[in-house]
C-alpha positions in Angstrom: 0.0 0.0 0.0 1.4 3.5 -0.9 2.5 5.7 2.0 0.9 9.2 2.3 3.8 11.7 2.6 3.6 15.0 4.3 4.8 18.0 2.2 6.7 20.2 4.6 9.2 22.5 2.8 10.8 25.3 4.9 9.1 28.6 5.2 6.0 28.0 3.1 3.5 30.8 2.5 0.7 28.5 3.6 0.6 25.2 5.5 -2.6 23.4 4.9 -3.7 21.1 7.7 -6.3 18.4 7.2 -7.7 16.4 10.1 -6.7 13.0 8.8 -6.4 11.1 5.5 -9.5 9.5 4.0 -9.5 5.9 2.9 -9.0 6.8 -0.8 -6.1 9.1 -0.1 -4.4 6.5 2.0 -5.0 3.8 -0.6 -3.4 5.8 -3.5 -0.8 7.7 -1.4 -2.0 11.2 -2.3 -3.7 13.9 -0.3 -7.4 14.9 -1.0 -7.7 12.1 -3.6 -11.3 11.3 -3.0 -13.4 11.3 -6.2 -15.2 14.6 -6.5 -13.2 16.4 -3.8 -12.5 19.8 -5.3 -9.5 20.7 -3.1 -7.0 20.7 -6.0 -9.2 22.9 -8.2 -9.7 25.3 -5.3 -6.0 25.5 -4.4 -3.9 27.2 -7.1 -4.4 29.1 -10.3 -2.6 26.2 -12.0 -4.9 23.2 -11.5 -3.0 20.3 -9.9 -4.3 16.8 -9.4 -3.9 14.7 -6.2 -1.1 12.7 -8.0 0.8 16.0 -8.2 0.6 16.8 -4.5 4.4 16.8 -4.2 4.5 19.9 -6.4 3.0 22.0 -3.7 6.4 23.2 -2.6 6.8 24.9 -6.0 4.0 27.2 -5.1 5.3 27.9 -1.5 2.7 25.6 -0.1 2.9 22.8 2.5 0.4 20.1 3.5 0.0 17.7 6.5 -2.7 16.1 8.6 -3.3 16.5 12.3 -3.6 12.7 12.6 -1.9 10.3 10.3 -4.3 7.4 10.6 -6.8 6.9 7.8 -10.5 6.6 8.7 -13.8 6.6 7.0 -14.8 9.7 9.1 -12.8 11.9 11.5 -15.3 10.9 14.3 -13.3 7.6 14.5 -10.3 9.4 15.8 -9.6 9.2 19.6 -9.0 12.1 21.8 -5.5 10.7 22.5 -4.7 10.7 18.7 -5.9 14.3 18.4 -3.8 15.3 21.4 -0.7 13.6 19.9 -1.4 15.3 16.6 -1.6 18.8 18.2 1.8 18.3 19.8 3.4 17.0 16.6 1.8 19.8 14.5 3.1 22.5 16.9 6.6 21.0 16.4 6.2 20.9 12.6 5.0 24.5 12.6 8.0 25.7 14.7 10.4 23.8 12.4 9.1 24.9 9.0 7.8 28.4 10.0 4.8 28.9 7.7 3.4 32.4 7.2 -0.2 31.1 7.5 -1.6 27.9 9.0 -4.8 27.0 7.1 -7.0 24.5 8.8 -9.0 22.6 6.1 -12.3 22.4 7.9 -14.0 24.2 10.8 -13.9 21.1 13.1 -10.1 20.7 12.9 -9.7 24.3 14.0 -12.1 23.6 16.9 -10.2 20.4 17.9 -6.8 22.0 17.6 -7.7 25.0 19.9 -10.2 23.1 22.1 -13.2 25.3 21.0 -16.8 24.4 21.0 -17.5 26.7 18.0 -15.3 27.8 15.2 -16.9 31.2 14.4 -17.0 30.2 10.8 -14.4 30.3 8.0 -11.8 33.0 7.7 -8.9 34.7 9.5 -8.8 34.0 13.2 -7.2 36.0 16.1 -5.0 33.1 17.3 -1.5 32.6 16.1 0.7 29.5 16.2 4.1 30.8 16.8 4.5 33.6 14.3 2.0 32.1 11.9 -1.4 33.5 11.3 -4.4 31.1 11.5 -7.0 30.8 8.7 -9.9 28.4 8.6 -11.2 27.0 5.2 -14.4 25.2 4.7 -14.0 21.4 4.3 -13.8 21.0 0.5 -15.9 17.8 0.6 -19.1 17.8 -1.5 -20.9 16.5 1.6 -20.3 19.9 3.4 -23.8 21.2 3.7 -22.7 24.6 5.1 -20.7 25.3 2.0 -22.4 23.2 -0.7 -21.2 24.7 -3.9 -17.8 25.2 -5.5 -18.2 29.0 -5.4 -19.1 28.8 -1.7 -15.7 27.2 -1.0 -13.7 29.1 -3.6 -14.2 32.5 -2.1 -12.5 31.4 1.1 -9.5 29.9 -0.8 -9.2 33.2 -2.7 -9.3 35.2 0.6 -6.5 32.9 1.9 -4.4 33.5 -1.2 -4.8 37.3 -0.8 -3.8 37.1 2.9 -0.7 34.9 2.3 0.5 37.0 -0.7 
């Protein structure tokens, strides 16, 4: 089975943080590989595919997951796994020094900071080290709060403007 690799170049403009890999991503060894997941179309002006995820560094981008274990849904993750992921992510952020940490999904932001509510997508007041914090809607087509491509794209565009 292919291994899903983190993409953590030094000093990226944006570090994208997913909660954990889905089953399809784990099976093929590429991030956001689920059929119909628009992450790659939302990401850059040059459309990449999941198979090209290693190219993120060319655009000053990085990508990791809070928890490395693949599950059908993030609800299958234990509190201990999430706590270990928070510690590891803090170390990674200190090491690579991103300008912005972008949590891909409102729930991962809530879990990382131990909040009951996210306050919605967008720039947050918290910082992780020197990095600003931004929350993106989960790109899944199952996201009822942001159902259409345009509903998600506007947040990716705001993030691009923020990160320069």
